[in-house]
TIDREN-336223 format. One line per 8 residues: number of its first residue (from 0); their letters; for each residue x, y, z of C-alpha. Coordinates in nm, 4 decimals. Example, Ala and Ser with C-alpha at 12.3 -4.5 7.8 and 13.67 -1.06 7.14 Angstrom:
BEGIN
0> AS> 1.2300 -0.4500 0.7800; 1.3670 -0.1060 0.7140 .
END
This chain:
BEGIN
0> MRELDVAV> 2.0465 1.4390 2.6900; 1.7527 1.4742 2.4572; 1.5798 1.0912 2.4409; 1.3129 0.9711 2.1941; 1.1696 0.6553 2.0649; 1.3034 0.6380 1.7890; 1.6247 0.7266 1.5678; 1.6440 0.7288 1.2220 .
8> VGAGAAGI> 1.9558 0.7896 1.1160; 1.9748 0.9230 0.6883; 1.6919 1.1386 0.5486; 1.7339 0.9826 0.1992; 1.4539 0.7639 0.0512; 1.4706 0.5192 0.3005; 1.4868 0.7441 0.6213; 1.2195 0.9825 0.4220 .
16> GCGVVLDD> 1.0237 0.6709 0.3775; 1.0317 0.4918 0.6722; 0.9907 0.8670 0.8678; 0.6111 0.8883 0.6637; 0.5422 0.5198 0.8519; 0.6401 0.6281 1.2006; 0.4389 0.9721 1.1797; 0.1308 0.7325 1.0742 .
24> LELDFEIL> 0.1974 0.5497 1.3667; 0.2033 0.8943 1.5874; 0.5657 0.8184 1.7430; 0.8149 1.0053 1.9272; 1.0574 1.0138 1.6611; 1.3500 1.2357 1.4567; 1.5206 1.1883 1.1339; 1.9252 1.2732 1.1493 .
32> ERYEIGSS> 2.0717 1.3738 0.8403; 2.4340 1.4683 0.8066; 2.4067 1.7075 0.5384; 2.0824 1.7819 0.3663; 1.7154 1.6138 0.2230; 1.7966 1.3829 -0.0529; 2.2334 1.4514 -0.0350; 2.3300 1.1385 -0.1534 .
40> FERWPEEM> 2.0781 1.1688 -0.4939; 2.2474 1.5813 -0.5531; 2.5738 1.4370 -0.5733; 2.3953 1.2049 -0.8433; 2.6295 1.2822 -1.1756; 2.4098 1.5578 -1.3914; 2.3412 1.2997 -1.6348; 2.2326 0.9969 -1.4257 .
48> RFITPSFT> 1.8618 0.8952 -1.4070; 1.6912 0.6583 -1.2438; 1.6565 0.3042 -1.4312; 1.3064 0.2666 -1.3031; 1.0558 0.4513 -1.4454; 0.8413 0.6501 -1.2739; 0.4140 0.7285 -1.3546; 0.1296 0.8169 -1.1929 .
56> GNAFGAMD> -0.1237 0.5352 -1.1311; -0.1993 0.6167 -0.7835; -0.6000 0.6500 -0.9036; -0.5949 0.2508 -1.0135; -0.3736 0.1449 -0.7093; -0.0825 0.1516 -0.8765; 0.2138 0.3378 -0.7017; 0.5009 0.5062 -0.8522 .
64> LNAIAPGT> 0.7677 0.2708 -0.8567; 0.9636 0.5355 -0.7360; 0.7516 0.6573 -0.4859; 0.8083 0.6353 -0.1047; 0.4832 0.6919 0.0654; 0.1334 0.6641 -0.0414; -0.0217 0.9210 -0.2285; 0.2716 1.0354 -0.3553 .
72> SPAYTLGC> 0.4279 1.0136 -0.7456; 0.7910 1.1463 -0.8565; 0.6557 1.1255 -1.2005; 0.3411 1.4172 -1.0619; 0.5135 1.6009 -0.8505; 0.8836 1.6044 -1.0829; 0.6822 1.5344 -1.4542; 0.9197 1.3101 -1.5509 .
80> EHPTGREY> 0.9604 0.9579 -1.6198; 1.3499 0.9086 -1.5514; 1.4407 1.1632 -1.2742; 1.7868 1.3132 -1.1983; 1.9140 1.2702 -0.8628; 1.8215 1.6451 -0.7998; 1.5183 1.6010 -0.9032; 1.4325 1.3467 -0.7068 .
88> ARYLRGVA> 1.6288 1.5316 -0.3944; 1.3160 1.7723 -0.4592; 1.0689 1.5128 -0.4532; 1.2294 1.3718 -0.1216; 1.2106 1.7381 0.0245; 0.8808 1.8147 -0.1151; 0.8047 1.4587 0.0847; 0.9184 1.5923 0.3980 .
96> DYFELPVR> 0.7541 1.8864 0.3873; 0.3727 1.7756 0.3308; 0.4077 1.5352 0.6032; 0.6053 1.7632 0.8346; 0.8375 1.5019 0.9512; 1.0759 1.6359 1.1964; 1.4327 1.6169 1.0134; 1.7395 1.7509 1.1514 .
104> TGVEVHDV> 1.9951 1.8116 0.9103; 2.3392 1.9462 0.9251; 2.3708 1.6522 1.2149; 2.6249 1.3581 1.1662; 2.6272 1.0665 1.3929; 2.9886 0.9585 1.4820; 2.8764 0.6309 1.7052; 2.5725 0.4466 1.7745 .
112> QPLPEGGF> 2.6179 0.2162 2.1145; 2.3872 0.0256 2.2918; 2.2894 0.0497 2.6542; 2.3099 -0.2127 2.9238; 1.9579 -0.1300 3.0122; 1.8383 -0.1055 2.6366; 1.8367 0.1533 2.3946; 2.0660 0.3330 2.2815 .
120> ELDTSRGE> 2.3427 0.6528 2.3046; 2.4055 0.8297 1.9804; 2.7282 1.0693 1.9891; 2.6186 1.3121 1.7121; 2.7871 1.6398 1.5889; 2.4899 1.8100 1.7842; 2.5967 1.6490 2.0692; 2.4448 1.3161 2.2544 .
128> LRSRFVVW> 2.1340 1.1865 2.2556; 1.9230 0.8775 2.3975; 1.6526 0.6186 2.1858; 1.4776 0.3443 2.2538; 1.4974 0.2254 1.8777; 1.7583 0.3427 1.5782; 1.6782 0.2818 1.2186; 1.9645 0.2913 1.0075 .
136> AAGEFQYP> 1.8996 0.4056 0.7057; 2.1997 0.5914 0.5836; 2.2171 0.4144 0.2266; 2.5035 0.3240 -0.0065; 2.5893 0.6029 -0.2449; 2.7802 0.8218 -0.0320; 2.9716 0.4730 0.0910; 3.1994 0.4182 -0.2075 .
144> DLTPFPGA> 3.4218 0.1442 -0.2378; 3.7781 0.2716 -0.3205; 3.9772 -0.0025 -0.2819; 3.9197 -0.3786 -0.4915; 4.2111 -0.3886 -0.5578; 4.5652 -0.2536 -0.5080; 4.6075 0.1401 -0.6771; 4.2345 0.1733 -0.6945 .
152> EQLCRHSS> 4.2160 0.4323 -0.4195; 4.5563 0.6154 -0.5247; 4.4684 0.5916 -0.8904; 4.1397 0.5795 -1.0318; 3.8085 0.8003 -1.0017; 3.4887 0.6450 -0.8235; 3.1569 0.6425 -1.0748; 3.0304 0.8506 -0.8028 .
160> LVRSWRAV> 3.2837 1.1296 -0.7282; 3.1982 1.2153 -1.0881; 2.9625 1.5311 -1.1200; 2.9400 1.5340 -1.4824; 3.0417 1.3163 -1.7592; 3.1175 1.6051 -1.9882; 3.3594 1.7088 -1.7582; 3.5628 1.4310 -1.7703 .
168> EGDEILVI> 3.8875 1.4650 -1.9217; 4.0165 1.2589 -2.2326; 3.9586 1.0969 -2.5300; 3.9574 0.7486 -2.4773; 3.7871 0.6117 -2.1093; 3.8380 0.2731 -1.9527; 3.6142 0.1980 -1.7081; 3.6094 -0.1191 -1.4330 .
176> GGYESGLD> 3.2683 -0.2804 -1.3645; 3.0145 -0.3416 -1.5735; 2.7068 -0.3492 -1.4043; 2.4066 -0.0585 -1.3770; 2.6622 0.2552 -1.2711; 2.9606 0.1538 -1.5040; 2.7059 0.1182 -1.8170; 2.5569 0.3878 -1.7401 .
184> AAIHLSAS> 2.8899 0.6090 -1.7338; 3.0126 0.4395 -2.0626; 2.6756 0.5337 -2.2604; 2.7193 0.9024 -2.1336; 3.1043 0.9126 -2.1998; 3.0146 0.7584 -2.5642; 2.7073 0.9823 -2.6110; 2.9949 1.3114 -2.5382 .
192> GRRVRVLD> 3.2158 1.1764 -2.8203; 3.4700 0.9936 -2.6388; 3.5715 0.5741 -2.7188; 3.4939 0.3280 -2.3922; 3.6447 0.0264 -2.2675; 3.4361 -0.1353 -2.0547; 3.6278 -0.4368 -1.8659; 3.4082 -0.6343 -1.6135 .
200> AAASWDAD> 3.4657 -1.0084 -1.5175; 3.1247 -1.1395 -1.5170; 3.0457 -0.9700 -1.8341; 2.7498 -0.8447 -1.6912; 2.5780 -0.7425 -1.9396; 2.5554 -1.0796 -2.0751; 2.3247 -1.2123 -1.7308; 1.9881 -1.3479 -1.7960 .
208> DSDPSLTL> 1.7567 -1.2999 -1.4601; 1.4198 -1.2001 -1.3929; 1.5506 -1.0304 -1.0804; 1.6924 -0.6286 -1.1970; 1.9213 -0.6553 -0.9151; 2.1039 -0.9479 -1.1079; 2.0945 -0.8162 -1.4424; 2.0728 -0.4974 -1.6794 .
216> SPYTRERL> 1.7383 -0.3136 -1.6492; 1.5670 -0.2934 -1.9639; 1.6176 0.0873 -1.9945; 2.0116 0.0360 -1.9746; 2.0220 -0.2310 -2.2094; 1.7712 -0.0262 -2.4661; 2.0636 0.2633 -2.4180; 2.3337 0.0457 -2.4112 .
224> EAAAATGR> 2.2190 -0.0929 -2.7973; 2.2210 0.2455 -2.9079; 2.5352 0.3474 -2.7817; 2.6725 0.0376 -2.8960; 2.6079 0.0661 -3.2708; 2.8475 0.4051 -3.2267; 3.1055 0.1434 -3.2364; 3.2070 0.3762 -2.9406 .
232> IELVGDAR> 3.2247 0.0791 -2.6861; 3.4043 -0.1394 -2.6282; 3.2658 -0.4458 -2.4302; 3.5469 -0.6443 -2.2797; 3.4213 -0.9657 -2.0371; 3.6251 -1.1976 -1.8125; 3.8630 -0.9428 -1.7081; 3.8945 -0.9544 -1.3972 .
240> VESVERAD> 4.0845 -0.6324 -1.3147; 4.3594 -0.7162 -1.0465; 4.5509 -0.3826 -1.0042; 4.6232 -0.0496 -1.1518; 5.0091 0.1342 -1.1714; 5.1434 0.4543 -1.3323; 5.2823 0.3307 -1.6377; 5.4821 0.6584 -1.7159 .
248> SSGYAVHA> 5.4273 1.0052 -1.6029; 5.0886 1.0460 -1.8140; 4.9181 0.7180 -1.8035; 4.8455 0.3885 -1.6564; 4.8330 0.0121 -1.6657; 4.5210 -0.2092 -1.5861; 4.6134 -0.5107 -1.4630; 4.3751 -0.8434 -1.4619 .
256> AGGRKWST> 4.4229 -1.1858 -1.4403; 4.5617 -1.4370 -1.7012; 4.8315 -1.1443 -1.7585; 4.6171 -0.9271 -1.9481; 4.6602 -0.5546 -1.9412; 4.5157 -0.2563 -2.0769; 4.6929 0.0999 -2.0835; 4.4889 0.4397 -2.1050 .
264> AAPPILAT> 4.5736 0.8147 -2.0695; 4.2958 0.9342 -1.8307; 4.2753 0.7848 -1.4933; 3.9954 0.4751 -1.4938; 3.6617 0.5118 -1.4081; 3.5894 0.2917 -1.1030; 3.2749 0.1056 -1.0927; 3.3085 -0.1836 -0.8847 .
272> GFAGSLRR> 3.0198 -0.0798 -0.6275; 2.9621 0.0601 -0.2644; 3.1362 -0.0634 0.0702; 2.7958 0.0613 0.2519; 2.7392 0.2929 0.5261; 2.6721 -0.0300 0.7719; 3.0413 -0.0881 0.8122; 3.0412 0.2171 1.0384 .
280> ISALFEWE> 2.8911 0.0362 1.2641; 2.9714 -0.2888 1.1429; 3.0484 -0.4549 1.5600; 2.6258 -0.4312 1.6342; 2.5854 -0.6807 1.3628; 2.5935 -1.0737 1.2611; 2.8235 -1.0913 0.8709; 2.7605 -1.3337 0.6513 .
288> NGHAVLTG> 2.9191 -1.3738 0.2700; 2.9440 -0.9482 0.3425; 2.5819 -0.8572 0.4244; 2.4577 -0.8307 0.7658; 2.2095 -1.0776 0.8830; 1.8820 -0.9455 1.0113; 1.5487 -1.1275 1.1329; 1.2519 -1.1437 0.9512 .
296> EDESTVVP> 1.2377 -0.7667 1.1290; 1.5288 -0.6036 0.9698; 1.6195 -0.5981 1.2854; 2.0304 -0.6523 1.3743; 2.0825 -1.0319 1.5363; 2.3141 -0.9408 1.7487; 2.1563 -0.5782 1.9011; 1.8050 -0.5745 1.9606 .
304> GLFVVGPE> 1.6180 -0.2541 1.8502; 1.8265 -0.1818 1.5797; 1.6735 -0.1980 1.2394; 1.8140 -0.1222 0.8789; 1.5894 0.0058 0.5875; 1.7291 0.0683 0.2239; 1.9557 -0.0980 -0.0296; 2.1288 -0.3041 0.2097 .
312> VRHGAAIF> 1.8729 -0.4962 0.3296; 1.9195 -0.8356 0.2262; 1.7373 -1.1680 0.3111; 1.8904 -1.4915 0.1344; 1.8244 -1.4599 -0.2507; 1.5914 -1.1207 -0.1690; 1.8157 -0.8304 -0.2698; 1.6168 -0.4887 -0.1808 .
320> CFIYKFRQ> 1.8318 -0.2576 -0.3482; 1.5394 -0.0667 -0.5751; 1.3453 0.1642 -0.3917; 1.0174 -0.0232 -0.5071; 1.1656 -0.2911 -0.3408; 1.3472 -0.1703 -0.0178; 0.9751 0.0701 0.0635; 0.7935 -0.2092 0.1319 .
328> RFAVVARA> 0.9439 -0.2888 0.4205; 0.9463 0.0401 0.5963; 0.5932 -0.0627 0.7698; 0.7225 -0.4173 0.8938; 1.0610 -0.2145 1.0546; 0.7686 0.0500 1.1922; 0.5339 -0.1631 1.3052; 0.7313 -0.4337 1.5207 .
336> IAERLGAD> 0.8914 -0.0774 1.6482; 0.4966 0.0478 1.7550; 0.3983 -0.3155 1.8820; 0.6893 -0.3226 2.1360; 0.6108 0.0859 2.2381; 0.2318 -0.0623 2.2958; 0.0875 0.2118 1.9873; -0.1647 0.1015 1.8043 .
344> TSILDLYR> -0.0516 -0.0375 1.4166; -0.4035 -0.0466 1.2564; -0.3416 0.2451 0.9864; -0.1005 -0.0176 0.8524; -0.3962 -0.1972 0.6869; -0.3308 0.0887 0.4103; 0.0014 0.0152 0.3469; -0.0933 -0.3300 0.3040 .
352> QHGLLLDD> -0.3356 -0.2232 0.0615; -0.1095 -0.0597 -0.1552; 0.1222 -0.3362 -0.1723; 0.3857 -0.1471 0.1203; 0.3828 -0.4046 0.3778; 0.6027 -0.7432 0.2847; 0.5948 -0.8885 0.5127; 0.5835 -1.2683 0.3355 .
360> LSCCEDEC> 0.9286 -1.2979 0.2041; 0.9054 -1.6284 0.0874; 0.6882 -1.4403 -0.2612; 1.0522 -1.3241 -0.2817; 1.1700 -1.6760 -0.4272; 0.8958 -1.6778 -0.7217; 1.0630 -1.6119 -1.0154; 0.9104 -1.4950 -1.4180 .
368> VC> 1.0285 -1.7432 -1.6432; 0.8454 -1.6031 -1.9219 .
END
């Protein structure tokens, strides 16, 4: 049975980015990926782009918001400001190749079991392996929430499963969910000449907060304003959808709280978020308000040695769901592992200089009000 110091599960932005730090620390690790590097980004709808802009500023100490490692920039590599999913996957593959990261593709991790003597045994599609530490970086996009209300899984189409908005059939489309993914869908559908109605329980487009995890990005606000000017988008707030059912042989009825109802000929688009990959190993975490509870080093509070990197990391009000946020925790996790292995961590000073070692979460409580 193969044995490692660290097994990283997932080769997306989080897995590759954390892998770069582990590589700098010269640890014995492997990145295990079910499909290919960046496969979640490859599955994005063709029209979907990053809402955070990429810009090259490395020489002046300003990292590209979408970069996952020092000295790299998607803007420079791809020559664009808002990359598509396929373009970003190409950037991730370039990073993995440049750093010669030990990525094993075609390996699905079926189960992770802590061992009584410490460490973990991983049951994979390529056999069993043991590792002293596990870094879970499998992410969210490949794990959509398909059951937010009755009828959703059978009758709706989740936005993450759409390959191109141009290929969606119907002249009038109903989108359930009004945050980034729902409005992105509405913007692209309206651009192709369709009329779109967006239903959202909280009217997310009206939210006002300095944290882009809680309100729309400027990029989406600009695009939404332009799309709304065409008259092809209708935004319906305070619409808490409770169920979807077949209205007749060719239509659908969407029911919301208060007896409200909408009919649509095309299957509704579901844009209500993701269940997340941590649910696959949920027994290894303590849960609070639907989120895994982590230590200050992003480690499970019930299973020592199991760490999380990526968009599912939360600490109180701090939501690390953007790359420029969760990349600041890679070195925190890698340092914790390296120190327990007795490895030299002095190279992490470089990460601190680049703003990539956020170990004081109190700064996340500050809010800009100007």
